N, C-alpha and C positions, 0 to 999 in steps of 0.2 A: 217823320224821319225815322225809318224802321230800325236803323242801327242803334239810334239813341234809346229807342223804346226797349230793344233787346238788352242793351247795357243796363237800363233801369231795372228791367226784370231780373237780370242776374244779380244786381246789387241788392234788391229787395229780397230775393230768394236767399242770399247769403245771410241777411239779417234775420229773416224768418228761421233759417236753419239754426242760428245761435239761440234765438228765442225758444225754439223747440227743444234744443238740448238742455236749456235751463229748465224748461218745464218738465222734461223727463227726469231730470235730476231731483227736482223738488217734489213732483207729484206722480210721476209715471212708474215709479218703483216703490216697493214696500219701505216704510220708514226704517232708517238704520236703528240699531240698538241704542237706547238711551244710555247715556253715561251712568255707570254704577261703579261702586267701589267694593262690591261684595267679593270676597275671596272664594274661589272654587276649592272645594275640599280636595284632600289627597286622592280620594276615590274618583272625583270628577276629573282631576287633571290627568289621571292615568286611564280612566275608563269612561266616565261621563254621566251615565244615567242611573247608576245604582243597580240593585239586584233586579234581574228579570226584565220583562218587557217594558217599555219599548227597547229592543235590542239595538244598539247603534252600530251594528255590523251587518254583513250581507245576508239576505235571506230570499234573494231571487230564485225562481223556480228552476233555473237552468242547472244542468250538470250536478245533480244531487246537492242542491244548494244547501250550504251549511248555515246554521243560525248560531251566532255568537251571543252569549248572554253575560252580563257583568259577573266578575269572577270572585267575589268573596266566597263562593262555593268551591272554587278550584284551589285545592290545598297545595302547599309547598313549603319549603324551608325558608327561614328568614323571618316571615311574619311581621309583627309589629315592631320588632327591633330594627329592621331595615327601613321601615317607614319613619321611625323616630329619628333615624340618623339623617333624615333630610335628603335632598336631591344630590345626585352626583354632578359636580361642577367640572366642565371641561373648557380649557382656554387654549386656543392656538393663536397664531399671529394675525388671523382675520376674523375670528369669532369667539364667542363665549356662550356656552350651552349649559343647560340644566337638564338632567335626565332623571325622571322620577323612577324609584325602585318598583313602583306599581306599573307592571307592564313594560318597563324600559321606555316609557313615553318620553319623547323630547318635548318638554313643556315650555321651555324658554330658550330663545336664541337672539343674541345681540350681535350685529355686524359692526365690528370695531372700526372699520374704514369708512363708515357712513354715520352722519350725525342725525339725530332725531329731529332737531331744529337746526336751521342754518346759523342762528346766532348763539348757539350753545354747544361748543365743541366738546364739552365734558360728558354729554349723553350720547352714547352710540345708539343707532337705530335698533329698535326691538321688532323682529319679525314674528317670532313665536312668542305666545303669551298664554298662561294658564287661567287668566282672569277676564271678566267682562268689564267694560266693553272691548271689543277686538280680540276675543278669545281665538287662539290659533294654535293648535298642537298637532303633533306627528305621532301616530300610533302604529303598532304592529303586533302580530300574535300568531298563534297556531290553532288550527281547527282539526278535530277528530271526529269519531263516531258519536252517536247519542250518549253512550255511557263512558266515553273515554274522559281522561283527565289530562288536558293539555293546557298550557298557560296562554290565555288570551291577553289582551292589553290590560285586563283587570287583575291579573295574578301578581303576586308579590315576589320580586327577585332579590337575590343578595348580591350586592356589587363587590367586586374584588377590592376596589378602593373608592373613596368618596371625592377625590379631587385629582384631576389630571391637568398638567401645565406642560406645554410643548417647550422644551429647552432649546437653546440656540444651536446645539449640535444635533438635534433631532429632526427628522422629516415627517414623523407620523406618531400618533397616539392610538393605542388599542384599549378601548373600554370594554370590559367583560362583566356580565351579570349572569347569575346562576339560579336555576330552579330545579327542583326534583321532588318526586313524591314517593309514597311508600311502596308503590308497585315496581319501582326500578326504572322509571322514566326520568331522564335528566335532559335539561335544555340549557344551552349556553347561548346567550344573546350577546352579539358583538357589534360595536361601532368603531370603524377606523376612520379617524380624522387626519388629514394630511396638510402639510404646510402650504399656505397660499391658495388653498382650494376651499370651495363651498360645497364640494361633492363629498359625501360620506358613504363609505362602503359598509353595508349593514348585512348581517347574517344571523341565522337562527340554526344551531346545530342540535339535532335530536338524537340522543343516545338511548337506544332501547335496550335496557338491561333486564327487562321483564321476561317472562317465559312465553309470551304470546306476541305475534306480529301486530303492528298497529297501522292504522290508515291515517295519514297526516296531510294537511295542506296548509300553506302559509298565507298570510294576508298582510296588507299594509293599507293604511288610510290616513286621510287628512281631515280634520275637523276644524271648522271655524264658524264665527258669527259674522253677521254683515259688518262692513267696515264703517266705523263711526269716526269722522274727522270733522271737528267744528270749524276748522279753518279752510276747509275745502272750497274752492270757488264754485259758485253755481253756473258759471259760464264755461267751465271745463269739465267734461264728463269722460271718465276713463272706466274701464271694465274691472270689476272685482267679482270673482266667482271661480267655479270649477272649469277645467278644460281637460280634454284628452285627446290622444293622438294614436293613430294606427295607419299602416301602410295603405289599407283600402279606404278608409274613412278620412284620412288626413286630419287636419286640425278642427276640433269641435268644441263649441262652448257648451257648458252646462250651467246656466245662470241659476241663482238662488230660486227665482220664480219657476224655472224649469224643473228643478230638483223638487220643489214643492208640489208641482202638478203631477209628475210621474217619475218613477225611479229609473235610472239608467240601468240597462241590462244587455250588455254586449260582450262577445268574446273576441279577443284580439291577441295577436302574436306581434312581438317587436313594437310595442307601443308604450305609452306612459300616462299617468293621470297627475293632475296638478291643481293646486289653488293658486290663482294669480291676483295681484293687485297692481297699482300703479308703481312701476319701477322694480317690484320684488316679487318673488314666488317661492313655492315649495313643491317639489314633484318627486313622486316615487317612480323609479325607473326599473321595471322587472328585468330579469336576465333575457338575453335574445334567444329566439327560438323556442321559448316556452310559452304555451297558450295560457292566457290570463283572462279572468272574468272581471270586467269593470262594472262598478255599481255606484249608485248614489242613495242617500237616505237622509231624512230630516228627523231630528230627534229634539228632546227637551222642549216639547210643545211648540215645535216649529221655529225655534230661535237659533238652532244650530244645524249646520249643514255638513255632510260627509260625502267625500268621493274616494274610492278605494279600488283595490284589485285583489283578487285571491287566485291561487294556482289550482291545478287539477290535484286530486287525491293521489298520494304516493304511499305505497306499502313498504314499511320498514320491518324486516324480519327480526325475530328475537336475537339479541346479541349483536345487532348491526347498528349503524348510525348513518345519518344523512344531513347534509348542511344546505339550507335554503339560502341562496345569495340574492342580493338586490342592491339598488343604489338610491341614495336620497340626495337631491339637490335642494338646498335652502340658502337663498342669497339673492344678490342683484341680477337683474336680467341683462347681463353683459352678453352681447350677441355672439362675439367671437368664441367666447367660452362655451356657451350653450350649444352652438353648432358642433363643437367637438365631443360633447358628452353623449348625445343620442340624436337619431334622425328626427327632424321636426321640432326639436326643443327650442330652437331659436324663434319659432313662430309665436311663442309666448310674448315676444315684443310685438304687440298687436298693432300693425299698421293698416288693418282692415283690408278693404278690396284693392288698395293701391300698393300692396306689399311689393309687387314686381317692380314698381318705380322707387318705392321708398328705401328698399335695401341697398341698392347702388348709390342713392343719394347719401345714406348715412355712411357708407364705405368711403365716399369722397370726402364728406365732412370730417370723418375721423382721420383720414390721411392728412388733411389740411392741418388739423389740430396737432398731429404728431410733429408737424413743422414749426408751427407758430406758438404752440403751447397755451393758447387762450381761446376758449369757446366762443366768446363774443367776436373776436377778429375772425375766427374761422367761419362764423355765420356771415359776417360781411363779405369775406372773400368768396364763399360759396355762392352768395347771392349775385356777386358781380360775374362769377363764372356762368351761372345759369342765364343771367341777362345777356351775357355775350353769346351763349349758345342759341338764344332766340332773337338775336339782334336782327336778322333779316326779316323774320316774321313781324317783329314789332315795327320795323321800318315800313313795311307794307301797311300795317295798321295806322301808323301815324301819318303817313302820306295821305291815306284815304280820309282820315279825320281833317288833315290840313286842307285838302281839296273840298271837303264838305263845308269847312269853315269859310272857305272863299266863296262858296255858293249861298251862304246864309242870307245875304240881302235879296237874292233872286228867289230863294225858297220862301221868304217872308212875303215877297211881292205876289207870288202865285197864291199863297194862303189868303192874302187880303183880296185877291181878285175873285177866287172861287168860294170863299167863305165856307159854308157848311156842306157844299156839294162835294162829298167825299169821293165819289166816283171820278169826277172831272179833275179833282185835286190830285188824286193818286196818278191818274193818266198824265197829267202835266208833269208831275215828279219823274215818272218813268221816261217821258221824252227828254226832260232836262238831263237826267242821269245818262241816257244813251248818247245825247249830243256831246256832252262834256266828257264821256267815257269814264264815268264814276260808278264804282260798285258800292251801293249803299251799305252792303254787309262787309265790305273790305276792312273796315275797322274792327269788326267783331270776331271774324272767323279766326285770325291769328291769336286772339286773346283766348278763344275757347279751346284752342290746341294746347295752350300753356296752362290752363286751369288745373288738369290732373297732376302736373308736375308741382304746382304751387301747393295743392292740397296734400300731396305726398310729403313735401317738405314740412308742411305744418305738422303732420303726425310724427315725423322724424324728431322735430324739435320738442314735441309734447311727450313722446314715449321713451326716449333714450335716457337711461339712467345715468349714462356718462355725463350728461349735462346737469344732473341734479345738484342744486346749490352751487352751481359754477359762477364765479365772479367775473365781471367784465372790467370796467373802469369807473372811477369816480364814484357816484352814488349807486350805480348798478352793481351791487355785490352779490346778486343772486338772480340768475337768468331764468330760473323756474318759478319765480314769484313775480307778482305785479310790480311795476315801478312804484316805489313808495311815495314819490313826489309828483307822479303823473306827468313828468317832463316829456318823456319819450312818447306816450299817447298824444300829447298836445303837438309835438313836432309832427307826428304821423297825421294828425288831423289837418294841420296847416298845409302839409305836402299834398294831401288829397284835395284841398280846396284850391290849391294852385293848379293841380293836374286838371281840375274841372274847368278852370278858366282858359286853359289851352285848347279844350275841346270845343267843337262848334255848339253854341247854346241851342237848346230845343225851343222851337217856335211856340210850343204850347205853354202858356203861363203857368198851369198847374204843374206840368213836368219840371219847369224851371224852379219852382218853389220847392218841389221834392228834392231836386238835385242840390239845392242850396242847403237842405236840411241833412243830406247824407254824411258830410264830413263831421258834423256834430254828433249824429247817431253812432257813426263808427268810432269816433273818439271816446264816447261813453263806454261802448262795448270793449274796446281795446284797453281801457284803464283797468279792467279786471283780468286781462290776459297776462300769461307769463311774459316777462320783459324780453326774453329771447325771441318769442314770436313777433312781438311788436317791433323789435330791432330788425328782424328780417323784412317785415312789411314796410318799414319806414325806409330803409336802404333801397328796397325795390322801387318805392314811389320816387325817391330822389333820383335814382338812375333813370326812371321812366320820364320824369319831368325834363332832365338834361337832354335825353334823346329826343323827346317830342318837341321841345323848344328848338333844337338844332334842325330837326327835319321841317318843322313848320316855317322856320325862318328861310330855309333853302327854297321851299315851295313858293313862298311869298315873293322872294327875290326873283325866282324864275318867271313868276307871273308879271311882275312889274317890268322886268327886262323885255319879255315878250311883247307887252303892251306898248312899251316905248318904241320898239322896233316898227311895230305896225303904224303907229302914229306918224313916224318920220317918213314913211312911204307916202 
């Protein structure tokens, strides 16, 4: 039975796909940074590698490539007093940040509206962190000629204040840090935080009060270690690493292994660079219309990875000034907000090759949630709507399966008659199918059409931060975590077993045994899946059982009715 074999192959391929993902997660990538409690020094939180090479800043050969070295040698006002005062603390209604006086590095960022753990509402999620494991910091600075003194991310700034809190009657906070040297160069680094937003407006104003023109370019970069999460499921793999975007190249990934093998060296206008992880990201978004050089680098003996951008050199005459503007996004990957900030930024919600289907599916799911207010019920309603959209295709499939089920005794008789003579057996099958007007692939083709939609929905449920820690009902208090009592996976396994019983049994005993094992295998796999995904699959199975039972019953009634009429004649 060719259709049964095809279904078997698809089912086994799906299981192998899950096994492959688990293998890649455990063995196919370099091991994550082991948990440590070592505190990164103040120099490292702002600069990273200490004095001299290896420089953790761009040194690609293109466009008079600059080299940034760590900055204890770059003098400026403030010195140890600014470092002794500790980081600048900034708190808005949605985030709490810590900015180091060394380089104005954003070394810590907590997202107040998101919990670190679902069962601990007192701990907000920490995206940026100056210590290992999971070091992740945001750096920026200025580059000049070989003998120039400009503040890199290792220079020490003097802050205007050490604490900023957004008041109820305020819409924004402006954080300023100052640097100057004895030659008359002054730099003011500014961060503007706004109410309700994860987008930070950043600028570096260069005031040239010396008697000579200076050549300056600005740079921004993101530095992080590999993500270490002891609670991460081995059955669910999501991407953590660098990405960049440009109008010509579109959305490109720069994985940690890619960064280790070869540095990125491209020039792009109207693009951005980012480090992303499951649900969250940080991205530098340069001003539009300005050519930028994107680069990557590995530092700290291969344990830390950098992606960044720097601008072309600009000459600032004596007595003049210039302000370099850019934007930083650091927060959750909320698709509607990302799309408004920069072209292509919403692609950081990585649906893979099925983005064209996944994005409208998410839009529909989000619209349903705006009406019902619960993501669990939204998943159920969406599943019903998708099932309704494919009703006719499913009807064709189930009719074909019902007709095949009706032919099971005759198929078995042919198999008993021809035994191991495959050629005669297949010929007899074809004659039977032709006589009874049955398409042996009729049960599979409609399913194949639906598979891309189901996979797209899988990625929507997996990637959407809107569903993170979302409760449903009763014991299902977190749709992004596995069912703690395994009730939903068991229901799914039972539904899969019932669905198999409605299908025509395979005549091959070995195939029959494999089919009997599949519900158990899938139940084990789904026990480790987020419960939101298992909820979708279970509801889809229950709807399929209902539809298949109804159609099979109609086909059998029609067959009995037709047979009775012939006998009466």
